[in-house]
C-alpha positions in Angstrom: 0.0 0.0 0.0 1.4 3.3 -1.0 0.5 6.8 -0.1 -1.0 9.0 -2.7 1.7 11.6 -3.8 -0.9 14.5 -3.8 -1.8 13.8 -0.2 1.8 13.4 0.8 2.7 16.8 -0.8 -0.3 18.4 0.9 0.8 16.9 4.2 4.3 18.2 3.7 3.0 21.8 2.9 0.8 21.8 6.1 3.7 20.6 8.2 6.0 23.2 6.8 3.6 26.0 7.3 2.8 24.8 10.8 6.5 24.8 11.7 7.0 28.3 10.2 4.1 29.6 12.2 5.4 27.9 15.3 8.8 29.5 14.8 7.2 32.9 14.3 5.1 32.5 17.4 8.2 31.5 19.4 10.1 34.5 18.2 7.2 36.9 19.2 7.0 35.2 22.6 10.8 35.6 23.1 10.6 39.3 22.1 7.7 39.9 24.6 9.5 38.0 27.3 12.7 40.1 26.8 10.6 43.3 26.8 8.9 42.3 30.1 12.3 41.5 31.6 13.6 44.9 30.5 10.5 46.7 31.9 10.8 44.8 35.1 14.4 45.8 35.5 13.6 49.5 34.8 10.8 49.4 37.4 13.1 47.6 40.0 15.7 50.4 39.5 13.1 53.1 39.7 11.8 51.5 42.9 15.2 51.4 44.4 15.8 55.1 43.6 12.3 56.0 45.1 13.1 54.0 48.2 16.5 55.8 48.6 14.8 59.1 48.2 12.2 58.3 50.8 14.9 57.0 53.2 16.8 60.3 52.8 13.6 62.3 53.4 12.8 60.3 56.4 16.3 60.8 57.8 16.1 64.5 57.1 12.7 64.8 58.9 14.0 62.8 61.8 17.1 65.1 62.0 14.8 68.1 61.8 12.5 66.7 64.5 15.3 66.2 66.9 16.8 69.7 66.3 15.9 71.9 69.2 15.9 75.1 67.1 13.4 73.6 64.6 11.2 72.6 67.5 11.2 76.1 68.8 10.5 77.6 65.4 7.5 75.2 65.2 6.2 76.4 68.4 6.5 80.1 67.3 4.8 79.4 64.1 1.4 81.1 63.5 -1.1 79.8 61.1 -1.4 81.6 57.8 -4.7 83.0 56.5 -6.7 80.2 54.9 -4.9 77.2 56.7 -7.7 77.0 59.4 -11.3 77.1 59.2 -13.1 80.1 60.9 -16.8 80.2 61.2 -17.6 83.9 61.4 -15.2 86.8 62.0 -12.8 86.3 64.8 -11.8 89.1 67.3 -8.2 88.8 66.2 -9.0 89.5 62.6 -11.3 92.3 63.5 -8.5 93.9 65.7 -5.9 93.5 62.9 -8.1 95.2 60.2 -7.4 99.0 59.9 -10.3 101.3 60.8 -12.0 102.7 57.8 -10.8 106.2 56.9 -12.8 109.1 58.3 -13.9 111.5 55.5 -12.7 115.1 56.1 -15.3 117.5 57.6 -16.9 119.8 55.1 -16.0 123.4 55.3 -18.3 125.3 57.7 -20.3 128.0 56.1 -22.7 130.2 57.9 -25.1 130.5 55.1 -28.4 128.6 55.2 -27.8 125.3 53.5 -29.6 122.1 53.6 -28.3 119.5 56.0 -26.5 116.8 54.2 -28.1 113.4 54.6 -25.7 111.0 56.5 -26.0 107.4 55.1 -27.1 104.8 57.6 -24.2 102.5 58.8 -24.0 99.2 57.1 -25.4 96.3 59.0 -22.8 94.0 60.5 -21.6 91.2 58.2 -22.8 87.8 58.8 -21.3 84.4 58.0 -22.0 82.8 54.7 -24.3 80.0 56.1 -25.9 81.9 59.0 -29.7 82.0 59.2 -31.5 85.3 58.7 -33.0 87.1 61.7 -36.4 87.8 60.1 -39.0 85.0 60.0 -40.4 84.4 56.6 -44.0 83.4 56.7 -43.7 81.5 53.5 -40.6 79.5 54.6 -42.1 76.1 55.3 -38.9 74.6 56.5 -39.0 76.3 59.9 -42.6 75.4 60.5 -43.6 72.6 62.9 -46.3 70.7 61.1 -47.1 68.4 64.0 -48.9 71.2 66.1 
């Protein structure tokens, strides 16, 4: 019994193409493996650099923490504007603000002139989220509906 030469040739072609694809896939796998190894090495080196920087920062903070002059400077430190929450105006801020300038007095004339109208003083400032003093009859949120 002999094998048909057409089938044998077809089998040889399939085998050759399979081996070629296998070699191509193997090359791609090896290239990806090398790329992953190189990326892993880069990340390892970067991680070592970052760890070294963090160790240096930690040592610097520890040295600054144990430095008596740094501790004294910390105790003398005052909070800057905007670093703390303040609900309403504080007495310190009001004391620090300069008084509004006083307008110069008008020249005195003895002629009959109408009395200039003095504007009413501005109402004191309120916090952003404070409730109004007046009661709004249409405001249903402050009404007790159970009575």
